[in-house]
N, C-alpha and C positions, 0 to 999 in steps of 0.2 A: 733579455731586453725587454723594457718597459712596453705595455700594451699599445699606448700611443705611438711610440717608436717604431714597433712592428707593423701597425697600420700604415704608417708614413711610409715605411721601407716597401711595402706591397704595392702601394701607389707609385712608388719610384721605379719598381720593376715593369709596371705597365707601360712606362715611357723609355725602357732600355733599348728598344728596337730602333728608337731615334738615334742612339750613340753609335749604331752600325751603319747608318744611311750614308749615302754619298754626300760630300760635301756641296753646298750650293754654289753656282757660279760666283766668281769673284767680281767685285765691283770696284772700280777705281776710288783711291781715297787720298787724302792729303798726305803729303809728304812730311811725317812728323816722327820725333823720338819722344818716348814718354820715360821718364826716371822716378821711381819711388824712393823718396827720402824719409828713412825710418824715424830719424831723430827730430826732424822739423815738421813732420807729419804733413807732408806736402808732395805733389807731383810736379815736377819741372816739365814742361812743354817745349821742346826745340823743334825749330824749321830745320828739316834734314837737308834741304838745299844750301841754305846760308849759314846753317849751324849756329843761329842766333836764337836766344831764347824768345819764346811767345808770350808765355804766361806761366805763373805758378799757382796751382790749384791747391787750396787749403782742405784738407781731409775733415778738419772738425773732430778727429778721432785719433787715437794713439797708434803710433807704429805702422805707418805705411811701407810696406815690405815687398810684396809680390804683385805682378801685373799680368792681366790677360786681356787681349785686344780681339774683338770681332774681326773676321776676315774683310768686312766692308769698312772697318776702321771707325764706325760711327758709335761703338760702345766699349768703354774701357772698365775693367773690373780691378779693384785694389784691395789686397787683403790688408787689414789693420790689425797687426800682431798683438798689441797690447789691449785692444778693446774688444776683440772676438766678433768682429764685423767685417763685411765686405762692402765696400762703397761702390756705387755704379755711376760713372761719369759720362755724360753726353758729350761726345767729343766736338760737336758743332758748337755748343755753347761754352763748352769746357768748364762745366758746373756738375758738382754732385747733384743727381737728381733722385737717388735712393739709397738707403742703407740696410743692409739686411744681416741680422745677428746669425752666427754660424756656430761658434763654440769657443772654448778657452784656447787662447794662443793661435787665433787663425793666421796660418802661416803661407801657404802655396796654393796655386789655383791651376786649374786646367779645363779648358772647353773641351765639350765632346765633339767628334767629328762634324756632326751637323749642327754644332753650336746650340743645341735646346737644352742642354745641362751643363752647369758649372759644378766641378767637384772642388771640395775646398778641404785641405789638410789642416786639421786642428790638433796641434802638438800636445797641449794640455789635456786632451781627452782621448789620445790614441784613436782617432777615428776620422772618417771623411764625411762631410755633410755634401749632400747632393742638392743643388739649387736648380729649380725650374727657371729658366732665363727668361721666359716669356711673362710668367706671372710673378717673379722676382720672390720666390719664397722657397724655404726649405722642405724637401719632400721626404727625407728621411736621412738616416746615417749608416755608415759600414765601419764595423770594428776592425782596426789593422793593428799592425805591430807597434812596439814601444817607440816613442819619440819619432813618429813619421816625418819625412822630410818634405820630398816633392812627390807629385803624381804625374803620370803621362798616359795616353791613350795609344794603342797599336794602330797602325795603317788602317786595318779592317775593322777596328773598333769592337773587336771580340774580346780583348784583354784590356785591363789598365795595369799600370805599374806603380807601386808605391815603395818608397825606402823606408825602412826601420833602422834608424841610427843607433839605438842601444842594442839591437840584435845583430847588427852587422849584415843584414839581408835585403833583398828586394822581394816584395811579394807580388805574384800575378793574380790578379782579380778577373774572375769570369764575369763580363758586363751583363750576361743573360740573367744571372741570379745573385750577383753581388758577393758570391763566395770566394774565399782564397783557394786557389787550386794548386798553388806550388809557392815555394820560397827558394830563393838562389842566394847562396853565400857569396858576398863580394867583397867585405873587408871592413875596416874599422870606421864607424861614423859615415856612412854613406848617406849623402845630403841631396845634391843636386843631380837630376837625370834629364835626358833630352833624347827624341829620337833624331836618328840621322835623316838627312833629306829624303832618302829612298824608302824610309820606314822600316828598313829589315833590321837595324841594329839599335839596341838602346845604349847610350853612353851615360856614364856616371862617374861622379868623383868621391873618393874615400877621404872625406874631410879630416878625419881624425888621423890621417896617414899621408902618403904622398903619391898615391897611385890613381889613374883612371881606369876603370873597367870597362868591357863591352860585352854586352849580351845580345846572341842572335835570337831574334824574336820569333823565327819559325821552329826553333828547337826549345827555346827559353833555357839555354845553357850559356855560361860565361864562356867567351871565347878569347878573351884578350884581358890582358893586366899590364899597365905600362907606368913606370916611375915618371912623374912629370914636376914634382916640387912640392914643398911644404903647403900644406891645407888648400887643396885643390878646391875650388868653388864652381862657379858657373862655367858653362861650356857652350859653344857656337860653332858654326860651320862657314866657311868662306872658300872662294875660288880664286886661283892665282893664274889667269890666263890659260894657257895650254897645260899648265902643270897638274890640273886635277883639284880634288876637294881636299880641303885641310880641316882639321878641328883645332879649335883655339880655346885653352884652358886657363882661366884666372887662377893663378895660385898666389893666394892671399899673403902668406908668410915668407914667400920667396920673392915678393915684389916683382914678379914676371907674368907674362902671357906666355904659355908653352904652345908651340905650333906642332901639330902631329900629322904625319903622313897617314891617311886613312885607306890606303890601297891594301887588299887583302895580302898577307904575308909580309907587308912593310910597315906594319903599324909600330911607329917609333917616334920620338921628339926629333924634329928636324932644325928647330930653331927655338930661341928664348928671346922675348921681347921685353926689355926692362920697362918695368911701369911701377915707379916708387909710390910708396905709401898705401899699401894694401888695396891691390885690385880685388873686386870682389865679383859683382854682377857683370854681365856680358850678354849683350845682344848683337843682333846682325841685321844688315840691311837685307831685304828680300833676295836681291839678286847676288848677293855674297861679296860685293866688293868693298864693304866697309865693316868693321868690327867696333862695336861701342862698349866701352868698358867703364863701369862706375868705380870711382877711386874714393875709398872711405876716408883714407888719411888726409886727402886735400879737397874733399868735397867737390870733385869735378868728375866730368864725363870725358874720357879721353878716346879720341876718334881716330882709328887706324886705317889706313889704305892697304888692302890686301895685296896689292901689287907691288908694293914697296916696303911694306912693312914698317912704314914711319907713321908717327904720330902726327896727324895734319891738323888737329885742333884740340884744344883743352876748354871745355864750356863749364863754366861755374854752375853748380845746380844747389841742392839743399844739404842738410847736415845728415851724414851717414847714408849716401845713395846706396841702393841695394839693386832692386829690380829694374830691368831695361827692356823695352820693347820697341818695335819701329813699324811704321805703317807708310807704304808707298802707293 
């Protein structure tokens, strides 16, 4: 590691304690849905109540891909895949207020539990950049596996998880020293990962195959592997009345959203929802009553009611929509 990078990483370590802190109290925010449009380099803003477009925000950079939103809904981070930068959007003005260079093929984002740091996966450099959110600058980098995909934090903040697509593994990073302490074999081209709402399980999709895997974060062992359909992409969670919690998986090449029962011992696909034209990104409303699916073939956002599993709206967005996030 270069001396400058090492010094920056030491500085990052000094802030690691923040990643394990309890999250701040939530603040009421506007009801909005944000969609990153990779090929039109924009973010579409949608009113979550009326499902009408509010604004299209130009990124002025190439390849808007992933999104991370602060809990108070005031700040939105956008990865720009082709320009190696993260854009910072003030959601009140719906304008880009800062641009932070991170690394080659800046791909995905995750805020630390206390939102003091933003971890950015750089596919082209096989590393993660750590951004100080308050000062809006990179503190240092963490080397990870080949072709990293997405990163997520454990509920207690002590570990972070990052996929290595080329190696077929999920790496476990100790956030106190930024070292990889374990790698978990999961399958072919693991890409997207997400924590279950209770924080115990990490769910991910093997995009180069057909399965979803589940890792128990208390043991860091894989405890489930379920076929869902060709090219699984983003995953989200929703509730169906008294029926409990279900996982929703966008299966891009199957043109479906697979619905999985998440109860222990009952992990299986219970329904398949047809979503033509390459469903890819997937977000959920905070209360779990709606699923938002970005559809790349039609450049739309499909809104699914979890109670009926019907598409209740199709909202035009930009070209090649990917990341989706909602604030309420």
